[in-house]
N, CA, C and O atoms as a Maestro MAE file, in Angstrom:
{
 s_m_m2io_version
 :::
 2.0.0
}

f_m_ct {
 s_m_title
 :::
 protein
 m_atom[220] {
  # First column is atom index #
  i_m_mmod_type
  r_m_x_coord
  r_m_y_coord
  r_m_z_coord
  i_m_residue_number
  s_m_chain_name
  s_m_pdb_residue_name
  s_m_pdb_atom_name
  i_m_atomic_number
  :::
  1 25 54.194 42.792 -12.426 1 A "UNK " " N  " 7
  2 3 55.083 43.777 -12.992 1 A "UNK " " CA " 6
  3 2 55.618 44.710 -11.927 1 A "UNK " " C  " 6
  4 15 56.806 45.030 -11.908 1 A "UNK " " O  " 8
  5 25 54.722 45.152 -11.029 2 A "UNK " " N  " 7
  6 3 55.149 46.086 -10.009 2 A "UNK " " CA " 6
  7 2 55.548 45.401 -8.712 2 A "UNK " " C  " 6
  8 15 55.708 46.051 -7.679 2 A "UNK " " O  " 8
  9 25 55.708 44.090 -8.772 3 A "UNK " " N  " 7
  10 3 56.117 43.325 -7.604 3 A "UNK " " CA " 6
  11 2 57.548 43.610 -7.188 3 A "UNK " " C  " 6
  12 15 57.950 43.259 -6.079 3 A "UNK " " O  " 8
  13 25 58.321 44.238 -8.057 4 A "UNK " " N  " 7
  14 3 59.724 44.512 -7.712 4 A "UNK " " CA " 6
  15 2 59.832 45.564 -6.616 4 A "UNK " " C  " 6
  16 15 60.855 45.650 -5.936 4 A "UNK " " O  " 8
  17 25 58.777 46.369 -6.439 5 A "UNK " " N  " 7
  18 3 58.801 47.408 -5.423 5 A "UNK " " CA " 6
  19 2 58.205 46.958 -4.100 5 A "UNK " " C  " 6
  20 15 58.253 47.686 -3.109 5 A "UNK " " O  " 8
  21 25 57.649 45.769 -4.089 6 A "UNK " " N  " 7
  22 3 57.007 45.239 -2.885 6 A "UNK " " CA " 6
  23 2 58.064 44.723 -1.919 6 A "UNK " " C  " 6
  24 15 58.966 43.982 -2.310 6 A "UNK " " O  " 8
  25 25 57.948 45.116 -0.666 7 A "UNK " " N  " 7
  26 3 58.845 44.617 0.360 7 A "UNK " " CA " 6
  27 2 58.407 43.243 0.823 7 A "UNK " " C  " 6
  28 15 57.211 42.972 0.935 7 A "UNK " " O  " 8
  29 25 59.366 42.379 1.092 8 A "UNK " " N  " 7
  30 3 59.034 41.049 1.583 8 A "UNK " " CA " 6
  31 2 58.646 41.141 3.058 8 A "UNK " " C  " 6
  32 15 59.195 41.940 3.816 8 A "UNK " " O  " 8
  33 25 57.696 40.312 3.436 9 A "UNK " " N  " 7
  34 3 57.291 40.261 4.831 9 A "UNK " " CA " 6
  35 2 58.298 39.426 5.613 9 A "UNK " " C  " 6
  36 15 59.109 38.706 5.031 9 A "UNK " " O  " 8
  37 25 58.237 39.530 6.922 10 A "UNK " " N  " 7
  38 3 59.131 38.765 7.786 10 A "UNK " " CA " 6
  39 2 58.937 37.264 7.562 10 A "UNK " " C  " 6
  40 15 59.900 36.496 7.584 10 A "UNK " " O  " 8
  41 25 57.692 36.856 7.349 11 A "UNK " " N  " 7
  42 3 57.403 35.445 7.116 11 A "UNK " " CA " 6
  43 2 58.047 34.966 5.822 11 A "UNK " " C  " 6
  44 15 58.620 33.877 5.793 11 A "UNK " " O  " 8
  45 25 57.967 35.751 4.755 12 A "UNK " " N  " 7
  46 3 58.572 35.375 3.481 12 A "UNK " " CA " 6
  47 2 60.093 35.259 3.599 12 A "UNK " " C  " 6
  48 15 60.700 34.355 3.025 12 A "UNK " " O  " 8
  49 25 60.692 36.168 4.337 13 A "UNK " " N  " 7
  50 3 62.141 36.126 4.543 13 A "UNK " " CA " 6
  51 2 62.529 34.851 5.283 13 A "UNK " " C  " 6
  52 15 63.489 34.180 4.904 13 A "UNK " " O  " 8
  53 25 61.788 34.514 6.335 14 A "UNK " " N  " 7
  54 3 62.079 33.317 7.109 14 A "UNK " " CA " 6
  55 2 61.851 32.046 6.286 14 A "UNK " " C  " 6
  56 15 62.610 31.085 6.406 14 A "UNK " " O  " 8
  57 25 60.810 32.041 5.452 15 A "UNK " " N  " 7
  58 3 60.553 30.870 4.610 15 A "UNK " " CA " 6
  59 2 61.686 30.650 3.614 15 A "UNK " " C  " 6
  60 15 62.087 29.512 3.370 15 A "UNK " " O  " 8
  61 25 62.203 31.730 3.038 16 A "UNK " " N  " 7
  62 3 63.331 31.604 2.111 16 A "UNK " " CA " 6
  63 2 64.567 31.084 2.836 16 A "UNK " " C  " 6
  64 15 65.300 30.246 2.311 16 A "UNK " " O  " 8
  65 25 64.789 31.589 4.044 17 A "UNK " " N  " 7
  66 3 65.937 31.135 4.839 17 A "UNK " " CA " 6
  67 2 65.785 29.658 5.194 17 A "UNK " " C  " 6
  68 15 66.762 28.909 5.155 17 A "UNK " " O  " 8
  69 25 64.574 29.236 5.538 18 A "UNK " " N  " 7
  70 3 64.298 27.845 5.875 18 A "UNK " " CA " 6
  71 2 64.596 26.927 4.685 18 A "UNK " " C  " 6
  72 15 65.254 25.898 4.838 18 A "UNK " " O  " 8
  73 25 64.111 27.304 3.512 19 A "UNK " " N  " 7
  74 3 64.353 26.495 2.313 19 A "UNK " " CA " 6
  75 2 65.845 26.407 2.000 19 A "UNK " " C  " 6
  76 15 66.346 25.346 1.628 19 A "UNK " " O  " 8
  77 25 66.541 27.514 2.151 20 A "UNK " " N  " 7
  78 3 67.983 27.537 1.891 20 A "UNK " " CA " 6
  79 2 68.731 26.613 2.847 20 A "UNK " " C  " 6
  80 15 69.627 25.878 2.431 20 A "UNK " " O  " 8
  81 25 68.364 26.651 4.129 21 A "UNK " " N  " 7
  82 3 69.019 25.798 5.115 21 A "UNK " " CA " 6
  83 2 68.744 24.321 4.857 21 A "UNK " " C  " 6
  84 15 69.636 23.487 5.012 21 A "UNK " " O  " 8
  85 25 67.526 23.998 4.469 22 A "UNK " " N  " 7
  86 3 67.205 22.603 4.164 22 A "UNK " " CA " 6
  87 2 67.994 22.110 2.949 22 A "UNK " " C  " 6
  88 15 68.467 20.973 2.932 22 A "UNK " " O  " 8
  89 25 68.131 22.951 1.953 23 A "UNK " " N  " 7
  90 3 68.888 22.575 0.762 23 A "UNK " " CA " 6
  91 2 70.358 22.347 1.120 23 A "UNK " " C  " 6
  92 15 70.965 21.376 0.666 23 A "UNK " " O  " 8
  93 25 70.932 23.243 1.937 24 A "UNK " " N  " 7
  94 3 72.320 23.076 2.363 24 A "UNK " " CA " 6
  95 2 72.482 21.804 3.195 24 A "UNK " " C  " 6
  96 15 73.467 21.079 3.053 24 A "UNK " " O  " 8
  97 25 71.518 21.546 4.053 25 A "UNK " " N  " 7
  98 3 71.566 20.342 4.885 25 A "UNK " " CA " 6
  99 2 71.560 19.096 4.019 25 A "UNK " " C  " 6
  100 15 72.314 18.157 4.276 25 A "UNK " " O  " 8
  101 25 70.721 19.078 2.998 26 A "UNK " " N  " 7
  102 3 70.654 17.921 2.101 26 A "UNK " " CA " 6
  103 2 71.974 17.728 1.345 26 A "UNK " " C  " 6
  104 15 72.452 16.603 1.198 26 A "UNK " " O  " 8
  105 25 72.551 18.821 0.872 27 A "UNK " " N  " 7
  106 3 73.821 18.728 0.151 27 A "UNK " " CA " 6
  107 2 74.945 18.246 1.061 27 A "UNK " " C  " 6
  108 15 75.804 17.478 0.628 27 A "UNK " " O  " 8
  109 25 74.947 18.684 2.304 28 A "UNK " " N  " 7
  110 3 75.989 18.276 3.244 28 A "UNK " " CA " 6
  111 2 75.806 16.845 3.734 28 A "UNK " " C  " 6
  112 15 76.750 16.240 4.244 28 A "UNK " " O  " 8
  113 25 74.610 16.302 3.586 29 A "UNK " " N  " 7
  114 3 74.345 14.964 4.117 29 A "UNK " " CA " 6
  115 2 75.214 13.892 3.467 29 A "UNK " " C  " 6
  116 15 75.484 12.856 4.074 29 A "UNK " " O  " 8
  117 25 75.645 14.137 2.249 30 A "UNK " " N  " 7
  118 3 76.497 13.150 1.586 30 A "UNK " " CA " 6
  119 2 77.973 13.350 1.905 30 A "UNK " " C  " 6
  120 15 78.786 12.449 1.699 30 A "UNK " " O  " 8
  121 25 78.316 14.541 2.410 31 A "UNK " " N  " 7
  122 3 79.722 14.873 2.662 31 A "UNK " " CA " 6
  123 2 80.068 14.775 4.147 31 A "UNK " " C  " 6
  124 15 80.996 14.070 4.542 31 A "UNK " " O  " 8
  125 25 79.296 15.500 4.959 32 A "UNK " " N  " 7
  126 3 79.594 15.581 6.382 32 A "UNK " " CA " 6
  127 2 78.284 15.559 7.168 32 A "UNK " " C  " 6
  128 15 77.546 16.543 7.196 32 A "UNK " " O  " 8
  129 25 78.016 14.448 7.790 33 A "UNK " " N  " 7
  130 3 76.740 14.261 8.484 33 A "UNK " " CA " 6
  131 2 76.583 15.216 9.677 33 A "UNK " " C  " 6
  132 15 75.474 15.671 9.953 33 A "UNK " " O  " 8
  133 25 77.665 15.521 10.377 34 A "UNK " " N  " 7
  134 3 77.595 16.401 11.539 34 A "UNK " " CA " 6
  135 2 77.163 17.809 11.124 34 A "UNK " " C  " 6
  136 15 76.293 18.408 11.756 34 A "UNK " " O  " 8
  137 25 77.772 18.331 10.066 35 A "UNK " " N  " 7
  138 3 77.395 19.657 9.587 35 A "UNK " " CA " 6
  139 2 75.971 19.654 9.041 35 A "UNK " " C  " 6
  140 15 75.247 20.640 9.176 35 A "UNK " " O  " 8
  141 25 75.578 18.554 8.429 36 A "UNK " " N  " 7
  142 3 74.221 18.429 7.915 36 A "UNK " " CA " 6
  143 2 73.212 18.506 9.063 36 A "UNK " " C  " 6
  144 15 72.191 19.184 8.952 36 A "UNK " " O  " 8
  145 25 73.498 17.815 10.156 37 A "UNK " " N  " 7
  146 3 72.607 17.853 11.319 37 A "UNK " " CA " 6
  147 2 72.537 19.255 11.919 37 A "UNK " " C  " 6
  148 15 71.481 19.681 12.389 37 A "UNK " " O  " 8
  149 25 73.659 19.971 11.902 38 A "UNK " " N  " 7
  150 3 73.679 21.345 12.435 38 A "UNK " " CA " 6
  151 2 72.798 22.254 11.576 38 A "UNK " " C  " 6
  152 15 72.050 23.075 12.108 38 A "UNK " " O  " 8
  153 25 72.880 22.113 10.267 39 A "UNK " " N  " 7
  154 3 72.039 22.910 9.361 39 A "UNK " " CA " 6
  155 2 70.564 22.562 9.547 39 A "UNK " " C  " 6
  156 15 69.704 23.442 9.506 39 A "UNK " " O  " 8
  157 25 70.278 21.291 9.750 40 A "UNK " " N  " 7
  158 3 68.892 20.869 9.975 40 A "UNK " " CA " 6
  159 2 68.357 21.462 11.271 40 A "UNK " " C  " 6
  160 15 67.189 21.842 11.343 40 A "UNK " " O  " 8
  161 25 69.199 21.545 12.293 41 A "UNK " " N  " 7
  162 3 68.790 22.146 13.561 41 A "UNK " " CA " 6
  163 2 68.516 23.636 13.381 41 A "UNK " " C  " 6
  164 15 67.562 24.167 13.950 41 A "UNK " " O  " 8
  165 25 69.345 24.309 12.594 42 A "UNK " " N  " 7
  166 3 69.105 25.724 12.305 42 A "UNK " " CA " 6
  167 2 67.783 25.895 11.568 42 A "UNK " " C  " 6
  168 15 67.023 26.820 11.852 42 A "UNK " " O  " 8
  169 25 67.513 25.005 10.626 43 A "UNK " " N  " 7
  170 3 66.266 25.064 9.868 43 A "UNK " " CA " 6
  171 2 65.065 24.860 10.790 43 A "UNK " " C  " 6
  172 15 64.037 25.514 10.618 43 A "UNK " " O  " 8
  173 25 65.184 23.963 11.760 44 A "UNK " " N  " 7
  174 3 64.101 23.752 12.719 44 A "UNK " " CA " 6
  175 2 63.849 24.999 13.559 44 A "UNK " " C  " 6
  176 15 62.704 25.324 13.870 44 A "UNK " " O  " 8
  177 25 64.927 25.696 13.926 45 A "UNK " " N  " 7
  178 3 64.777 26.927 14.704 45 A "UNK " " CA " 6
  179 2 64.043 27.988 13.884 45 A "UNK " " C  " 6
  180 15 63.199 28.712 14.412 45 A "UNK " " O  " 8
  181 25 64.364 28.077 12.604 46 A "UNK " " N  " 7
  182 3 63.688 29.037 11.733 46 A "UNK " " CA " 6
  183 2 62.223 28.647 11.571 46 A "UNK " " C  " 6
  184 15 61.351 29.516 11.548 46 A "UNK " " O  " 8
  185 25 61.947 27.359 11.458 47 A "UNK " " N  " 7
  186 3 60.567 26.895 11.334 47 A "UNK " " CA " 6
  187 2 59.754 27.263 12.575 47 A "UNK " " C  " 6
  188 15 58.587 27.641 12.464 47 A "UNK " " O  " 8
  189 25 60.359 27.155 13.740 48 A "UNK " " N  " 7
  190 3 59.658 27.549 14.976 48 A "UNK " " CA " 6
  191 2 59.330 29.038 14.959 48 A "UNK " " C  " 6
  192 15 58.262 29.441 15.419 48 A "UNK " " O  " 8
  193 25 60.242 29.862 14.430 49 A "UNK " " N  " 7
  194 3 59.981 31.295 14.327 49 A "UNK " " CA " 6
  195 2 58.805 31.552 13.391 49 A "UNK " " C  " 6
  196 15 57.964 32.408 13.664 49 A "UNK " " O  " 8
  197 25 58.750 30.806 12.285 50 A "UNK " " N  " 7
  198 3 57.646 30.954 11.333 50 A "UNK " " CA " 6
  199 2 56.332 30.581 12.005 50 A "UNK " " C  " 6
  200 15 55.331 31.279 11.846 50 A "UNK " " O  " 8
  201 25 56.334 29.487 12.750 51 A "UNK " " N  " 7
  202 3 55.110 29.064 13.433 51 A "UNK " " CA " 6
  203 2 54.692 30.082 14.489 51 A "UNK " " C  " 6
  204 15 53.498 30.303 14.692 51 A "UNK " " O  " 8
  205 25 55.656 30.703 15.160 52 A "UNK " " N  " 7
  206 3 55.332 31.728 16.151 52 A "UNK " " CA " 6
  207 2 54.691 32.950 15.491 52 A "UNK " " C  " 6
  208 15 53.780 33.557 16.054 52 A "UNK " " O  " 8
  209 25 55.165 33.305 14.309 53 A "UNK " " N  " 7
  210 3 54.574 34.448 13.591 53 A "UNK " " CA " 6
  211 2 53.145 34.151 13.158 53 A "UNK " " C  " 6
  212 15 52.299 35.045 13.142 53 A "UNK " " O  " 8
  213 25 52.874 32.892 12.805 54 A "UNK " " N  " 7
  214 3 51.538 32.535 12.354 54 A "UNK " " CA " 6
  215 2 50.519 32.537 13.487 54 A "UNK " " C  " 6
  216 15 49.334 32.781 13.263 54 A "UNK " " O  " 8
  217 25 50.979 32.267 14.687 55 A "UNK " " N  " 7
  218 3 50.021 32.212 15.795 55 A "UNK " " CA " 6
  219 2 49.976 33.494 16.588 55 A "UNK " " C  " 6
  220 15 49.216 33.598 17.551 55 A "UNK " " O  " 8
  :::
 }
 m_bond[219] {
  # First column is bond index #
  i_m_from
  i_m_to
  i_m_order
  :::
  1 1 2 1
  2 2 3 1
  3 3 4 2
  4 3 5 1
  5 5 6 1
  6 6 7 1
  7 7 8 2
  8 7 9 1
  9 9 10 1
  10 10 11 1
  11 11 12 2
  12 11 13 1
  13 13 14 1
  14 14 15 1
  15 15 16 2
  16 15 17 1
  17 17 18 1
  18 18 19 1
  19 19 20 2
  20 19 21 1
  21 21 22 1
  22 22 23 1
  23 23 24 2
  24 23 25 1
  25 25 26 1
  26 26 27 1
  27 27 28 2
  28 27 29 1
  29 29 30 1
  30 30 31 1
  31 31 32 2
  32 31 33 1
  33 33 34 1
  34 34 35 1
  35 35 36 2
  36 35 37 1
  37 37 38 1
  38 38 39 1
  39 39 40 2
  40 39 41 1
  41 41 42 1
  42 42 43 1
  43 43 44 2
  44 43 45 1
  45 45 46 1
  46 46 47 1
  47 47 48 2
  48 47 49 1
  49 49 50 1
  50 50 51 1
  51 51 52 2
  52 51 53 1
  53 53 54 1
  54 54 55 1
  55 55 56 2
  56 55 57 1
  57 57 58 1
  58 58 59 1
  59 59 60 2
  60 59 61 1
  61 61 62 1
  62 62 63 1
  63 63 64 2
  64 63 65 1
  65 65 66 1
  66 66 67 1
  67 67 68 2
  68 67 69 1
  69 69 70 1
  70 70 71 1
  71 71 72 2
  72 71 73 1
  73 73 74 1
  74 74 75 1
  75 75 76 2
  76 75 77 1
  77 77 78 1
  78 78 79 1
  79 79 80 2
  80 79 81 1
  81 81 82 1
  82 82 83 1
  83 83 84 2
  84 83 85 1
  85 85 86 1
  86 86 87 1
  87 87 88 2
  88 87 89 1
  89 89 90 1
  90 90 91 1
  91 91 92 2
  92 91 93 1
  93 93 94 1
  94 94 95 1
  95 95 96 2
  96 95 97 1
  97 97 98 1
  98 98 99 1
  99 99 100 2
  100 99 101 1
  101 101 102 1
  102 102 103 1
  103 103 104 2
  104 103 105 1
  105 105 106 1
  106 106 107 1
  107 107 108 2
  108 107 109 1
  109 109 110 1
  110 110 111 1
  111 111 112 2
  112 111 113 1
  113 113 114 1
  114 114 115 1
  115 115 116 2
  116 115 117 1
  117 117 118 1
  118 118 119 1
  119 119 120 2
  120 119 121 1
  121 121 122 1
  122 122 123 1
  123 123 124 2
  124 123 125 1
  125 125 126 1
  126 126 127 1
  127 127 128 2
  128 127 129 1
  129 129 130 1
  130 130 131 1
  131 131 132 2
  132 131 133 1
  133 133 134 1
  134 134 135 1
  135 135 136 2
  136 135 137 1
  137 137 138 1
  138 138 139 1
  139 139 140 2
  140 139 141 1
  141 141 142 1
  142 142 143 1
  143 143 144 2
  144 143 145 1
  145 145 146 1
  146 146 147 1
  147 147 148 2
  148 147 149 1
  149 149 150 1
  150 150 151 1
  151 151 152 2
  152 151 153 1
  153 153 154 1
  154 154 155 1
  155 155 156 2
  156 155 157 1
  157 157 158 1
  158 158 159 1
  159 159 160 2
  160 159 161 1
  161 161 162 1
  162 162 163 1
  163 163 164 2
  164 163 165 1
  165 165 166 1
  166 166 167 1
  167 167 168 2
  168 167 169 1
  169 169 170 1
  170 170 171 1
  171 171 172 2
  172 171 173 1
  173 173 174 1
  174 174 175 1
  175 175 176 2
  176 175 177 1
  177 177 178 1
  178 178 179 1
  179 179 180 2
  180 179 181 1
  181 181 182 1
  182 182 183 1
  183 183 184 2
  184 183 185 1
  185 185 186 1
  186 186 187 1
  187 187 188 2
  188 187 189 1
  189 189 190 1
  190 190 191 1
  191 191 192 2
  192 191 193 1
  193 193 194 1
  194 194 195 1
  195 195 196 2
  196 195 197 1
  197 197 198 1
  198 198 199 1
  199 199 200 2
  200 199 201 1
  201 201 202 1
  202 202 203 1
  203 203 204 2
  204 203 205 1
  205 205 206 1
  206 206 207 1
  207 207 208 2
  208 207 209 1
  209 209 210 1
  210 210 211 1
  211 211 212 2
  212 211 213 1
  213 213 214 1
  214 214 215 1
  215 215 216 2
  216 215 217 1
  217 217 218 1
  218 218 219 1
  219 219 220 2
  :::
 }
}
């Protein structure tokens, strides 16, 4: 109930961004493979940031 006042952590923000990029990459894979690969590369960069925060 009171979760609406809770601030998201940096890790949660990055995880949401990662999921969004993967979804966009999947949608673009049927239309434009080059843009899909670019989105996947962005998602990998975000994943590396998440792994850096964990360690």
